[in-house]
Backbone as CSV, one residue per row, in Angstrom:
resi,resn,N_x,N_y,N_z,CA_x,CA_y,CA_z,C_x,C_y,C_z
1,MET,1.294,-1.273,0.075,0.074,-0.262,0.444,1.038,0.993,0.271
2,VAL,0.941,2.134,-1.258,1.544,3.376,-1.147,0.667,4.653,-0.593
3,LEU,1.227,5.410,-0.024,0.619,6.788,0.506,0.817,7.508,-0.466
4,GLY,0.539,8.364,-1.206,0.949,9.266,-1.963,1.206,8.578,-3.348
5,GLY,0.440,7.811,-3.964,0.744,7.063,-4.917,0.160,7.815,-6.216
6,GLY,0.005,8.929,-6.326,0.074,9.661,-7.350,0.996,10.469,-7.587
7,GLY,1.970,10.399,-6.742,2.968,11.167,-6.480,4.228,10.561,-7.738
8,ALA,5.395,11.420,-8.275,6.483,10.774,-8.969,7.185,9.720,-8.365
9,ILE,7.270,9.508,-7.363,8.099,8.172,-6.324,6.912,7.326,-6.159
10,GLY,5.850,7.865,-5.139,4.894,6.720,-5.209,4.473,5.949,-6.548
11,SER,4.342,6.667,-7.808,3.642,5.945,-8.741,4.735,5.192,-9.331
12,ALA,5.915,5.047,-8.840,7.255,4.546,-9.695,7.013,3.611,-8.631
13,VAL,6.813,3.452,-7.692,6.654,1.987,-6.853,5.771,1.145,-7.061
14,LEU,4.784,1.991,-7.563,3.563,1.047,-8.155,3.654,0.224,-9.054
15,ARG,4.166,1.273,-10.140,4.284,0.602,-11.371,5.476,-0.980,-11.196
16,ARG,6.296,-0.571,-10.331,7.602,-1.664,-10.452,6.973,-2.918,-9.941
17,ALA,5.771,-2.447,-8.907,5.343,-3.793,-7.785,4.334,-4.395,-8.787
18,ALA,3.656,-3.698,-9.533,2.836,-4.390,-10.710,3.855,-5.128,-11.499
19,GLU,4.657,-4.939,-12.232,5.685,-5.508,-13.447,6.076,-6.352,-12.515
20,ARG,5.942,-6.539,-11.227,6.433,-7.698,-10.610,5.363,-8.962,-10.125
21,GLY,4.319,-8.232,-10.335,2.900,-8.931,-10.213,2.614,-9.119,-8.513
22,MET,2.929,-8.245,-8.107,2.555,-8.189,-6.396,1.245,-7.147,-5.955
23,GLU,0.411,-7.734,-5.186,-0.888,-6.942,-5.397,-0.510,-5.512,-4.568
24,ALA,-0.672,-4.433,-5.466,-0.597,-3.204,-5.219,-1.556,-2.058,-5.007
25,HIS,-1.703,-1.488,-3.957,-2.682,-0.473,-3.329,-2.352,0.923,-3.212
26,ALA,-2.769,2.109,-4.311,-2.269,3.184,-4.289,-3.422,3.967,-3.438
27,VAL,-2.931,4.855,-2.689,-3.989,5.712,-1.772,-3.637,7.578,-2.321
28,LEU,-4.629,7.577,-2.501,-4.459,9.072,-3.302,-5.485,10.000,-2.574
29,ARG,-5.159,11.656,-2.415,-6.191,11.904,-2.010,-7.331,12.090,-3.217
30,ALA,-8.245,12.823,-3.330,-9.421,13.068,-3.481,-9.366,13.745,-5.269
31,GLY,-8.617,15.023,-4.736,-7.972,15.992,-6.682,-6.714,15.307,-6.701
32,THR,-6.271,14.597,-6.651,-4.942,13.629,-7.084,-5.004,13.620,-7.957
33,ASN,-4.112,13.883,-9.593,-4.285,13.447,-10.812,-3.613,12.153,-10.555
34,ASP,-4.218,11.134,-11.362,-3.664,9.440,-11.427,-3.074,8.997,-12.387
35,GLU,-2.311,10.402,-13.639,-2.387,9.780,-14.515,-0.573,9.466,-14.547
36,ARG,-0.069,9.260,-13.557,1.370,8.613,-13.721,0.725,7.035,-13.580
37,LEU,-0.183,6.597,-13.160,-0.588,5.099,-12.906,-1.072,4.435,-14.289
38,ASP,-1.328,5.248,-15.207,-1.771,4.803,-16.596,-1.289,3.308,-16.913
39,PRO,0.412,3.721,-16.891,1.083,2.417,-17.142,0.649,1.122,-16.711
40,CYS,-0.087,0.924,-15.274,-0.290,-0.055,-14.609,-1.986,0.116,-14.190
41,ARG,-2.765,0.670,-15.276,-4.374,0.673,-14.962,-4.772,-0.966,-14.971
42,GLY,-5.050,-1.055,-13.863,-5.900,-2.169,-13.820,-5.088,-3.492,-13.281
43,ARG,-3.662,-2.879,-12.670,-3.236,-3.774,-12.209,-2.884,-3.336,-10.898
44,VAL,-3.497,-2.371,-10.556,-3.094,-1.653,-9.075,-4.228,-0.925,-8.660
45,ALA,-5.121,-1.335,-7.329,-6.147,-0.862,-6.949,-5.821,0.773,-6.617
46,SER,-6.539,1.056,-6.937,-6.809,2.932,-6.551,-8.080,3.633,-5.211
47,HIS,-7.643,4.113,-4.633,-8.611,4.457,-3.050,-8.393,5.931,-3.173
48,ARG,-9.402,6.503,-2.994,-9.316,7.925,-2.787,-9.741,8.074,-1.307
49,VAL,-8.732,8.528,-0.699,-8.789,9.147,0.731,-8.088,10.193,1.301
50,ASP,-8.458,10.914,2.072,-7.900,12.141,2.734,-6.816,11.320,3.707
51,LEU,-5.583,11.788,3.776,-4.734,10.903,3.761,-4.455,11.397,5.503
52,ALA,-5.064,12.689,5.832,-5.052,13.231,7.396,-6.466,12.494,8.383
53,ASP,-7.331,11.812,7.513,-8.161,11.210,7.858,-7.993,9.446,8.782
54,ALA,-7.876,9.722,9.484,-7.667,8.462,10.398,-8.182,7.314,10.243
55,GLU,-9.893,7.736,10.749,-11.214,6.883,10.539,-10.609,6.201,9.065
56,THR,-10.939,7.206,8.240,-11.232,6.389,7.011,-10.118,5.431,6.353
57,LEU,-8.565,6.088,6.832,-7.289,5.191,6.452,-7.714,4.215,6.945
58,GLY,-7.888,4.122,8.357,-7.901,2.805,9.136,-8.661,2.098,8.753
59,LEU,-9.928,2.382,8.349,-10.911,1.459,7.651,-10.251,0.733,5.977
60,LEU,-9.403,1.359,5.345,-9.166,0.953,4.221,-7.969,-0.088,4.456
61,VAL,-6.807,0.192,5.590,-6.017,-1.053,6.055,-6.625,-1.905,6.618
62,GLY,-7.761,-1.819,7.703,-7.922,-2.979,8.012,-8.715,-3.960,6.601
63,ARG,-9.339,-3.461,5.948,-9.843,-4.174,4.820,-8.665,-4.554,3.988
64,VAL,-8.041,-4.077,3.688,-6.342,-4.445,2.868,-6.068,-5.245,3.540
65,GLN,-5.413,-5.110,4.619,-4.240,-5.497,5.676,-2.836,-5.674,4.553
66,PRO,-2.548,-4.716,4.305,-1.187,-4.372,3.738,0.371,-4.903,4.358
67,SER,0.784,-6.045,3.998,1.930,-6.332,4.791,3.231,-5.080,5.012
68,VAL,3.168,-4.283,3.863,4.133,-3.118,3.955,3.345,-1.755,3.275
69,MET,4.126,-0.559,4.214,3.053,0.432,3.695,4.215,1.485,3.499
70,VAL,4.187,2.272,2.510,5.500,3.237,1.469,4.463,4.519,1.821
71,ALA,5.224,5.146,2.611,4.752,6.659,2.966,5.454,7.761,2.491
72,ALA,4.766,7.812,1.024,5.388,8.621,-0.041,5.147,10.232,-0.479
73,ALA,3.587,10.317,0.509,2.950,11.623,0.306,3.735,12.578,1.002
74,PHE,3.569,13.985,0.572,4.297,15.312,1.332,4.179,16.130,0.585
75,PRO,3.835,17.128,1.090,3.091,18.629,0.329,4.483,18.996,-0.653
76,PRO,3.776,19.104,-1.692,4.570,19.744,-3.070,5.458,21.056,-3.002
77,GLY,6.506,21.304,-3.479,6.749,22.643,-3.566,7.597,23.080,-2.219
78,HIS,8.154,24.304,-3.070,9.031,24.823,-2.112,8.495,26.191,-1.112
79,ALA,7.446,25.735,0.252,7.158,26.967,0.602,8.006,27.936,1.281
80,THR,7.544,29.421,0.734,8.114,30.829,1.340,7.267,31.193,2.093
81,ALA,5.982,31.650,1.795,4.929,32.632,2.301,4.712,31.322,3.819
82,ASP,4.120,32.369,4.546,4.190,32.208,5.979,2.712,31.204,5.916
83,ALA,1.601,30.978,5.029,0.343,31.081,5.167,0.891,29.385,5.040
84,VAL,1.498,29.483,3.868,1.774,28.162,2.904,2.861,27.104,3.714
85,ARG,3.883,27.466,4.630,4.432,27.204,5.389,3.544,26.444,6.604
86,ARG,2.933,27.130,7.182,1.827,26.515,8.169,1.362,25.429,7.575
87,ALA,0.298,25.534,6.269,-0.295,24.574,6.044,0.360,23.237,5.704
88,HIS,1.864,23.582,4.984,2.259,22.315,4.743,3.384,21.696,6.061
89,GLY,3.461,22.853,6.934,4.022,21.637,8.138,2.143,20.608,9.143
90,SER,1.593,21.469,9.012,-0.079,20.806,9.578,-0.483,19.970,9.063
91,GLN,-0.295,19.691,7.647,-0.468,18.954,6.656,0.533,17.395,6.634
92,MET,1.528,17.710,7.024,2.771,16.516,7.364,2.502,16.087,8.607
93,LEU,2.189,16.947,9.595,1.779,16.275,10.974,0.411,15.076,10.957
94,ALA,-0.491,15.965,10.195,-1.813,15.550,10.296,-1.619,13.841,9.827
95,ASN,-0.904,13.828,8.234,-0.700,12.917,7.650,-0.202,11.800,8.585
96,LEU,0.845,11.924,9.476,1.692,11.088,10.012,1.088,10.354,10.955
97,PHE,0.430,11.336,11.843,-0.201,11.291,12.712,-1.668,10.208,12.769
98,ALA,-2.202,10.418,11.154,-3.225,9.980,10.761,-2.814,8.041,10.617
99,LEU,-1.431,8.312,9.903,-1.077,7.099,9.646,-0.944,5.945,10.715
100,PHE,-0.211,6.629,11.628,0.034,5.300,12.764,-1.046,5.040,13.292
101,GLU,-2.060,5.937,13.826,-3.407,5.507,14.199,-4.193,4.241,13.106
102,ALA,-3.885,4.540,12.030,-4.664,3.441,10.794,-4.151,2.421,10.885
103,ILE,-2.451,2.478,10.956,-1.615,1.099,11.365,-2.349,0.485,12.576
104,ARG,-2.926,0.514,13.441,-3.730,-0.151,14.347,-4.653,-0.848,13.632
105,ALA,-5.419,-0.982,12.729,-6.291,-1.378,12.043,-5.547,-3.060,11.171
106,ARG,-4.252,-3.002,11.339,-3.663,-3.864,10.546,-3.549,-5.174,11.780
107,THR,-4.047,-6.367,11.849,-4.096,-7.198,12.618,-2.341,-8.113,12.704
108,GLY,-1.909,-8.102,11.570,-0.581,-8.947,11.755,0.272,-7.977,11.718
109,GLU,1.151,-8.486,11.533,2.765,-7.482,11.018,2.819,-6.728,10.140
110,VAL,3.327,-5.124,10.098,3.539,-4.697,8.682,4.702,-3.835,9.000
111,ARG,5.526,-3.713,7.691,6.807,-2.454,7.470,6.025,-1.460,6.918
112,LEU,7.034,-0.645,7.510,6.664,0.893,7.032,8.248,1.344,6.353
113,VAL,7.967,1.771,5.238,9.064,2.033,4.295,8.882,3.677,4.361
114,LEU,9.553,4.719,5.060,9.366,6.634,4.528,10.124,6.856,3.579
115,VAL,9.808,7.225,2.568,10.411,7.918,1.297,10.605,9.389,2.115
116,GLY,11.714,9.336,2.272,12.784,10.665,3.241,13.097,11.246,1.940
117,SER,14.159,12.436,2.289,14.871,13.292,1.609,16.612,13.751,1.836
118,ALA,17.160,13.592,0.886,18.664,13.997,1.004,18.395,15.725,1.203
119,ALA,17.262,16.382,1.230,17.148,17.731,1.576,17.635,17.846,3.132
120,ALA,16.789,16.748,3.922,17.490,16.825,5.183,18.561,17.272,6.053
121,TYR,19.431,16.698,4.879,20.741,16.595,5.174,21.199,18.285,5.075
122,GLY,21.158,18.385,4.099,21.902,20.349,4.175,23.174,20.273,3.651
123,HIS,24.143,21.067,3.829,25.505,20.885,3.396,26.203,21.053,4.750
124,GLY,27.380,19.657,4.363,28.305,19.483,5.241,29.902,19.346,5.093
125,GLY,30.097,19.919,3.511,31.055,19.800,2.849,31.894,18.149,2.763
126,ALA,30.909,16.796,2.721,31.156,15.720,2.562,30.054,14.924,2.136
127,PRO,30.505,13.746,1.620,29.066,12.998,1.364,28.443,12.452,2.422
128,CYS,27.044,12.522,2.259,26.145,12.682,3.166,25.756,11.223,3.465
129,ASP,26.017,10.834,4.723,26.051,9.857,5.766,24.864,9.591,6.313
130,PRO,24.046,8.521,6.375,23.040,8.764,7.058,23.063,8.562,8.656
131,GLY,24.209,8.235,9.207,24.728,8.623,10.507,24.880,9.746,11.130
132,GLN,25.146,10.711,10.348,25.466,11.759,10.572,24.416,13.186,11.183
133,ALA,24.369,14.014,11.885,23.259,14.733,12.351,22.316,15.686,11.101
134,LEU,21.400,15.893,11.336,21.138,16.322,9.875,20.620,17.921,10.443
135,ARG,21.197,18.710,8.909,21.677,20.210,9.247,20.800,20.687,7.765
136,PRO,19.686,20.871,8.011,18.722,21.036,6.742,19.288,22.955,6.801
137,GLN,19.216,22.982,5.272,19.341,24.588,5.334,18.163,25.212,4.705
138,GLY,17.305,24.726,4.027,16.011,25.212,3.452,14.761,24.636,4.553
139,PHE,13.582,25.294,4.237,12.352,24.802,4.973,11.627,23.619,4.917
140,ARG,11.871,23.378,3.167,11.659,21.750,2.902,12.599,20.831,3.500
141,GLY,13.373,21.170,3.375,14.462,19.854,3.909,14.330,20.055,5.761
142,ALA,14.070,20.986,6.298,13.378,21.196,7.786,12.599,19.998,7.918
143,LEU,11.450,20.216,7.259,10.354,19.751,7.268,10.087,18.216,7.660
144,LYS,11.427,18.084,6.447,11.331,16.502,5.782,12.254,15.590,7.185
145,ALA,13.320,16.651,7.762,13.975,15.943,8.845,13.127,15.974,9.926
146,ALA,12.108,16.895,10.104,11.104,16.405,11.147,10.159,15.357,11.131
147,GLU,10.063,15.296,9.555,9.166,14.121,9.310,10.308,12.359,9.706
148,SER,11.250,12.652,9.328,12.097,11.818,9.617,11.978,11.368,10.998
149,LEU,12.482,12.302,11.767,12.853,12.082,13.284,11.154,11.524,13.923
150,LEU,10.205,12.446,13.853,8.647,11.814,14.045,8.543,10.597,14.035
151,THR,8.713,9.954,12.672,8.223,8.809,11.709,9.152,7.576,12.545
152,ARG,10.357,7.847,12.791,11.351,6.828,13.873,10.825,6.803,15.168
153,GLN,10.165,8.126,15.815,10.044,8.096,17.147,8.370,7.207,17.269
154,LEU,7.534,7.511,16.566,6.344,7.008,16.614,6.289,5.411,16.091
155,ALA,7.305,5.064,15.267,7.512,3.639,15.209,8.227,2.684,16.029
156,GLY,9.143,3.219,16.699,9.446,3.142,17.722,8.661,2.753,18.625
157,GLU,7.661,3.644,18.957,6.666,3.362,20.103,5.470,2.150,19.825
158,ALA,5.358,2.483,18.648,4.498,1.372,18.005,5.169,-0.140,17.736
159,GLY,6.223,-0.567,17.918,7.277,-1.506,17.599,6.915,-1.864,16.104
160,ILE,7.427,-0.644,15.216,6.516,-1.232,13.817,8.139,-0.869,12.933
161,PRO,8.948,-2.207,12.433,10.229,-1.810,11.490,9.907,-0.663,10.872
162,CYS,10.985,0.346,10.771,10.622,1.457,10.046,12.227,1.974,9.297
163,VAL,12.071,1.273,7.932,13.103,1.794,6.759,12.898,3.045,6.138
164,GLU,13.742,3.979,6.632,13.648,5.356,6.078,14.576,5.324,4.554
165,LEU,14.528,5.866,3.573,14.970,6.000,2.364,15.332,7.461,2.174
166,ARG,16.194,8.236,2.300,16.767,9.276,1.965,16.781,9.210,0.241
167,VAL,16.264,9.819,-0.567,15.892,9.815,-2.057,17.293,10.994,-2.242
168,PHE,17.804,11.047,-3.570,18.515,12.157,-4.150,18.044,12.993,-5.281
169,THR,18.778,13.091,-6.037,17.579,13.817,-7.171,17.346,12.471,-8.050
170,ALA,15.848,12.443,-7.860,15.432,10.968,-8.699,14.914,11.939,-10.073
171,TYR,15.140,11.041,-11.095,14.542,11.190,-12.208,14.102,10.239,-13.135
172,GLY,13.626,10.653,-14.668,12.424,9.356,-15.037,11.210,9.787,-15.793
173,PRO,11.022,9.094,-16.236,9.639,9.231,-16.859,8.419,10.045,-15.862
174,TYR,7.948,10.723,-15.898,6.441,10.916,-15.155,6.899,12.154,-14.012
175,GLU,8.608,12.302,-14.166,9.314,13.220,-13.366,8.021,14.708,-13.464
176,GLN,8.191,15.478,-12.187,7.634,17.244,-12.186,7.997,17.553,-13.426
177,ARG,6.861,17.899,-13.888,7.243,18.966,-15.024,7.753,20.046,-15.361
178,GLU,7.894,20.526,-14.002,8.828,21.853,-14.007,10.291,21.813,-14.278
179,ARG,10.712,20.456,-13.546,12.246,20.378,-13.700,12.910,20.388,-14.763
180,LEU,14.260,20.568,-14.701,15.171,20.634,-15.747,14.756,19.691,-16.845
181,LEU,14.986,18.533,-16.718,15.015,17.200,-17.802,13.607,17.425,-18.660
182,PRO,12.709,17.502,-17.879,11.512,17.085,-18.842,11.390,18.208,-19.352
183,GLN,11.607,19.625,-19.042,11.626,20.430,-19.818,12.745,20.471,-21.031
184,LEU,14.045,19.883,-20.719,14.155,19.447,-21.871,14.013,18.562,-22.523
185,MET,13.889,17.218,-22.327,12.584,16.271,-23.078,11.477,16.960,-23.938
186,ARG,11.304,18.139,-23.474,9.846,18.884,-24.148,10.479,19.588,-25.100
187,ALA,11.456,20.491,-24.903,11.996,21.270,-26.041,13.137,20.111,-27.486
188,ALA,13.342,18.975,-27.024,13.559,18.062,-28.177,12.629,18.145,-29.072
189,LEU,11.542,17.566,-28.224,10.456,17.033,-29.005,10.015,18.273,-29.779
190,LEU,9.852,19.515,-29.384,9.384,20.634,-30.228,10.245,21.409,-30.878
191,GLY,11.231,21.120,-31.239,12.319,22.417,-31.643,12.760,23.593,-30.645
192,GLU,12.623,23.327,-29.416,12.567,24.898,-28.780,14.277,24.720,-28.145
193,ARG,14.442,25.590,-27.464,15.866,25.426,-26.040,15.323,25.686,-24.887
194,VAL,16.203,25.746,-23.899,16.179,25.622,-22.033,17.236,26.214,-21.621
195,ALA,16.741,27.493,-21.027,17.421,28.210,-20.116,17.727,27.486,-18.751
196,ILE,19.154,27.499,-18.532,19.544,27.166,-17.733,20.413,27.898,-16.612
197,LEU,20.419,27.335,-15.138,21.223,28.654,-14.264,22.641,28.835,-14.915
198,PRO,23.214,29.514,-14.714,24.843,30.119,-15.193,25.567,29.124,-13.905
199,GLU,25.023,29.090,-12.835,26.005,28.369,-11.969,26.293,26.748,-12.371
200,PRO,26.976,26.153,-11.606,27.115,24.840,-12.163,25.845,23.870,-11.122
201,ARG,25.859,23.854,-10.234,24.619,23.039,-9.574,25.117,21.813,-9.596
202,HIS,25.259,21.139,-8.757,25.659,19.977,-9.073,24.508,19.096,-8.161
203,ARG,24.049,17.956,-9.014,22.897,16.865,-8.280,23.352,15.236,-8.129
204,ASP,23.322,14.646,-7.505,23.454,13.032,-7.003,21.771,12.485,-7.507
205,TRP,22.264,12.216,-9.077,20.805,11.716,-9.796,20.767,10.066,-9.711
206,VAL,19.448,9.678,-9.234,19.232,8.273,-9.394,17.628,7.928,-9.919
207,HIS,17.518,6.838,-11.379,16.551,6.840,-11.798,15.530,6.444,-10.887
208,PHE,14.245,6.644,-10.992,12.772,6.456,-10.959,12.634,5.103,-10.500
209,GLU,13.124,4.277,-11.652,13.487,2.541,-11.320,14.145,2.049,-10.343
210,ASP,15.202,2.356,-10.129,16.658,2.770,-9.054,15.627,2.859,-7.851
211,VAL,14.897,4.130,-7.557,14.143,4.622,-6.317,13.092,3.623,-6.126
212,ALA,12.456,2.768,-7.100,11.105,2.110,-6.819,11.772,0.607,-5.992
213,ASP,13.019,0.334,-7.005,13.776,-1.266,-6.806,14.330,-1.085,-4.846
214,ALA,14.954,0.490,-4.639,15.268,0.377,-3.402,13.895,0.606,-2.146
215,CYS,12.616,0.921,-2.664,11.634,0.403,-1.976,11.150,-0.833,-1.441
216,LEU,11.003,-1.298,-2.435,10.949,-2.838,-2.499,11.654,-3.487,-1.840
217,ALA,13.162,-3.446,-1.725,13.847,-4.070,-1.560,14.069,-4.001,-0.025
218,ALA,13.556,-2.446,0.200,13.494,-2.299,1.927,12.043,-2.876,2.564
219,ALA,11.118,-2.910,1.447,9.889,-4.027,1.879,10.509,-5.305,2.276
220,ALA,11.263,-5.746,1.709,11.378,-7.356,1.147,12.629,-7.234,2.748
221,SER,13.153,-6.734,2.926,14.564,-6.772,3.966,13.792,-7.536,5.049
222,PRO,14.807,-8.433,5.663,14.269,-9.502,6.920,14.185,-8.700,8.363
223,ALA,15.050,-7.477,8.146,15.733,-6.809,9.450,14.125,-6.504,10.107
224,THR,14.212,-6.776,11.363,13.123,-6.142,12.453,13.464,-5.122,13.139
225,ASP,14.547,-4.659,12.730,14.648,-3.070,13.435,14.360,-1.859,12.628
226,SER,14.919,-0.487,12.911,14.331,0.660,11.910,16.120,1.005,11.491
227,ALA,15.854,1.557,10.244,17.285,1.969,9.295,17.046,2.787,8.449
228,VAL,18.107,3.851,8.691,17.970,4.651,7.308,19.216,4.836,6.436
229,PHE,18.270,4.660,5.272,19.502,4.168,4.415,19.315,5.258,2.939
230,ASN,20.553,5.684,2.308,20.656,6.514,1.291,20.290,5.797,-0.424
231,VAL,19.499,6.737,-0.847,18.899,6.381,-2.434,19.734,6.963,-3.474
232,CYS,21.102,6.413,-4.044,22.062,7.561,-4.454,22.798,6.958,-5.584
233,SER,23.394,7.615,-6.157,24.588,6.895,-7.243,25.985,7.229,-6.544
234,GLY,25.970,8.147,-5.404,27.550,8.627,-5.214,28.112,9.289,-5.751
235,ARG,27.679,9.940,-6.873,28.108,10.695,-7.992,27.600,11.998,-8.399
236,LEU,28.525,13.043,-8.615,27.723,14.324,-9.065,27.685,14.769,-10.589
237,HIS,26.470,15.259,-11.161,26.577,15.657,-12.458,25.951,17.063,-12.302
238,SER,26.711,18.101,-13.187,26.091,19.504,-12.731,24.864,19.171,-13.600
239,LEU,23.842,20.479,-13.711,22.796,20.600,-14.256,23.560,20.938,-16.233
240,ARG,24.379,21.619,-16.158,24.899,21.830,-17.521,25.585,20.746,-17.996
241,GLU,26.007,19.601,-17.208,26.541,18.469,-17.709,25.464,17.206,-18.124
242,ALA,24.091,17.685,-16.975,23.022,17.224,-17.396,22.270,17.033,-19.052
243,ALA,22.240,18.555,-19.206,22.131,19.330,-20.715,22.636,18.953,-21.642
244,GLU,23.873,18.807,-21.346,24.654,18.248,-22.460,24.512,17.161,-23.028
245,ALA,24.411,16.062,-21.910,24.215,14.720,-22.234,22.977,14.483,-22.830
246,VAL,21.922,15.153,-22.220,20.973,15.136,-23.052,20.715,15.494,-24.329
247,GLU,21.380,16.931,-24.893,21.715,17.134,-25.986,22.382,16.000,-27.022
248,ARG,23.657,15.442,-26.338,24.367,14.499,-27.358,23.361,12.739,-27.377
249,ILE,22.044,12.888,-26.859,21.213,11.662,-27.078,20.199,12.247,-28.108
250,VAL,19.956,13.240,-28.319,18.769,13.597,-28.892,19.785,14.066,-29.843
251,GLY,20.628,14.459,-30.377,21.391,14.672,-31.409,21.458,16.269,-31.883
252,ARG,20.830,17.316,-31.060,20.422,18.831,-31.707,21.064,19.846,-30.167
253,THR,20.903,20.917,-30.221,21.194,21.841,-29.501,20.200,22.107,-28.511
254,LEU,20.175,22.132,-27.307,18.594,22.310,-26.555,19.242,23.581,-25.522
255,ILE,20.023,23.862,-24.936,20.879,25.110,-24.224,20.631,25.979,-24.817
256,ALA,19.723,27.252,-24.540,19.409,28.770,-24.494,20.943,29.106,-24.393
257,GLU,20.954,30.184,-25.230,22.233,31.355,-25.308,22.130,32.145,-23.935
258,HIS,20.928,32.037,-23.629,20.358,33.153,-22.044,20.015,32.151,-21.526
259,SER,20.778,32.655,-19.638,20.636,32.067,-18.616,18.947,31.997,-17.807
260,TRP,18.782,30.940,-17.180,17.429,31.013,-16.482,17.594,31.824,-15.471
261,SER,16.912,32.803,-15.539,17.076,33.664,-14.214,15.924,33.640,-13.047
262,GLY,15.310,32.544,-13.317,14.218,32.155,-11.855,15.385,31.572,-10.871
263,ARG,14.442,31.233,-9.540,15.528,31.385,-8.263,15.390,29.595,-8.273
264,ASP,16.710,29.681,-7.602,17.088,28.332,-7.635,16.631,27.400,-6.004
265,GLN,15.474,26.721,-6.105,15.129,26.367,-4.953,15.797,25.008,-4.471
266,TYR,17.008,24.333,-5.288,17.882,23.424,-4.819,18.994,23.495,-4.156
267,GLY,19.899,24.686,-4.460,21.068,24.909,-4.501,22.576,23.471,-4.977
268,ASP,23.412,23.795,-4.671,24.311,22.867,-4.656,24.043,21.436,-3.558
269,ALA,24.526,20.118,-3.847,24.498,19.022,-3.443,25.624,18.482,-3.167
270,GLU,26.115,17.777,-1.975,27.020,16.829,-1.455,26.500,15.517,-2.188
271,PRO,27.628,14.335,-2.754,26.910,12.976,-3.068,26.504,12.372,-1.833
272,GLY,25.708,11.567,-2.445,25.167,10.505,-1.127,25.959,9.302,-1.118
273,LEU,26.182,8.602,0.163,27.354,7.916,0.719,26.391,6.737,0.620
274,LEU,26.860,5.572,-0.077,26.270,4.749,0.194,26.494,3.405,1.020
275,ALA,25.639,3.263,2.011,26.008,2.802,3.423,25.301,1.465,3.672
276,ASP,25.913,0.869,4.289,24.859,-0.788,4.661,24.430,-1.566,3.488
277,VAL,24.445,-1.149,2.102,24.024,-1.570,0.959,23.579,-3.222,1.030
278,ASP,24.608,-3.986,1.839,24.330,-5.312,1.725,22.973,-5.679,2.752
279,ARG,22.707,-4.977,3.561,21.105,-5.175,4.536,19.839,-5.337,3.590
280,PHE,19.832,-4.121,2.794,18.744,-4.240,1.606,18.988,-5.018,0.364
281,ASP,20.191,-5.048,-0.046,20.964,-5.765,-1.577,20.383,-4.691,-2.257
282,TRP,20.697,-3.792,-2.319,20.650,-2.626,-3.352,21.599,-1.944,-3.660
283,ARG,21.588,-1.725,-5.076,22.508,-0.544,-5.373,22.201,0.153,-6.805
284,PRO,22.214,1.382,-7.356,21.582,1.504,-8.617,22.386,0.903,-9.434
285,ARG,21.421,0.559,-10.523,21.959,-0.594,-11.728,21.923,0.118,-12.893
286,ILE,21.349,1.768,-13.101,20.995,2.257,-14.075,21.852,3.617,-14.182
287,SER,22.912,3.934,-14.988,23.644,4.701,-14.791,22.862,6.261,-15.474
288,PHE,23.483,7.180,-15.157,23.103,8.433,-15.793,22.741,8.415,-16.978
289,GLU,23.763,8.275,-18.047,23.635,8.202,-19.383,22.819,7.426,-19.786
290,ALA,22.619,5.909,-19.017,21.246,5.077,-19.810,20.170,5.444,-19.024
291,GLY,20.068,6.163,-18.316,18.938,6.452,-17.920,18.193,7.708,-18.751
292,LEU,19.261,8.737,-19.081,18.504,9.584,-19.908,18.350,8.672,-21.344
293,VAL,19.102,7.817,-21.842,18.854,7.299,-22.812,17.229,6.563,-23.051
294,SER,17.144,5.857,-21.863,15.638,5.362,-21.493,14.588,6.013,-21.475
295,TYR,14.933,7.635,-20.698,13.984,8.376,-20.600,13.499,8.991,-21.927
296,TRP,14.633,9.358,-22.749,14.298,9.624,-24.229,13.256,9.041,-25.283
297,GLY,13.661,7.816,-24.642,12.813,6.776,-25.592,11.685,6.800,-24.996
298,TRP,11.227,7.042,-23.507,9.803,7.050,-22.973,9.140,8.263,-23.332
299,ALA,10.157,9.570,-23.649,9.572,10.848,-24.544,9.096,11.009,-25.506
300,ARG,9.577,10.056,-26.589,9.251,9.924,-27.707,7.889,8.938,-28.145
301,SER,7.390,8.177,-26.541,6.292,7.430,-26.780,5.051,8.128,-26.443
302,GLU,3.819,7.629,-26.916,2.557,8.223,-27.049,2.549,8.643,-25.406
303,ALA,2.741,7.933,-24.542,2.406,7.995,-22.980,3.181,9.775,-22.860
304,GLY,4.557,9.216,-23.220,5.408,10.515,-22.632,5.125,11.578,-23.499
305,ARG,4.929,11.864,-24.728,4.744,12.718,-25.299,3.506,13.771,-24.845
306,ARG,2.339,12.647,-24.366,1.043,13.165,-23.803,1.479,13.975,-22.819
307,TYR,2.183,13.346,-21.347,2.187,13.714,-20.660,3.267,15.146,-20.881
308,LEU,4.559,15.396,-21.481,5.449,16.398,-21.656,4.926,17.590,-22.039
309,MET,3.821,17.251,-22.776,3.220,18.403,-23.821,2.379,19.194,-23.091
310,GLN,2.085,18.914,-21.512,1.122,19.826,-20.637,2.085,20.503,-20.214
311,ALA,3.166,20.564,-20.394,4.425,21.613,-19.840,4.207,22.377,-20.200
312,ARG,4.910,23.531,-19.310,5.036,24.856,-20.080,6.742,25.116,-20.182
313,SER,6.989,25.777,-21.005,8.575,25.847,-21.387,9.135,27.150,-20.322
314,ARG,10.444,26.562,-20.450,11.309,27.616,-19.365,11.702,28.660,-20.285
315,THR,11.640,28.720,-21.640,12.867,29.382,-22.428,12.115,30.859,-22.628
């Protein structure tokens, strides 16, 4: 059961689970677009539930009796206005408390997988280690750090094994349309160009399929205690390097002569540290270049074109 099943990561987990023949359930809010679930339509059960409604969510958990729950729901975007920040904080807390109340409706054992974020680390001048203290620099990172600490506390009190996966820069099909790579793919289809930031801005990129595999590996782990694990490649590529790689793959110029003048919400990043990998039997299998080649193949498909053409251009 994936909470936030309509999101980029939640839907990737569901598509992967469906490919493997697992019984999979997507939990989505009433107004959430479920287009990311189109590839696994008919193989994934969808449930429209207010994630902050503990009673209704508990009834669903009691009926389905999931052995694994993946918590992938989180308020979108980088909030700056006070009212939006309050709303995001309240929503995160309400969802989290409702989740643990609902889990009580499970009569047998259940494992929890929390989709965390590398944004909780901040910048420490060294590869991000799951064992180091969290020093987030932005509000979203601080909220993810709070979610991490509170989830592990509540899971410990409930005696539920919880694996937190701190995801770095996830990319691939059905990525959020406003991000750089979808804009580049769309520009390649339309013969346009995309402005990028003048600064290098490095990222540790990891493909959605690898993220989904990490979630399923954590769900299948026999470990009975809780743990935190990075979902990363351990390598950095700048935004320009990424754009130039896409240019090589599509065979045309995509980078605009003028720079992107919008605000950068992410900043630079340290690479992730692949630690404790044997515990979950996971390593990223898709290189950045291979992931981009696959991404471009999807972008040219009917589903990819339909999804990307709804995006606004950044040029």
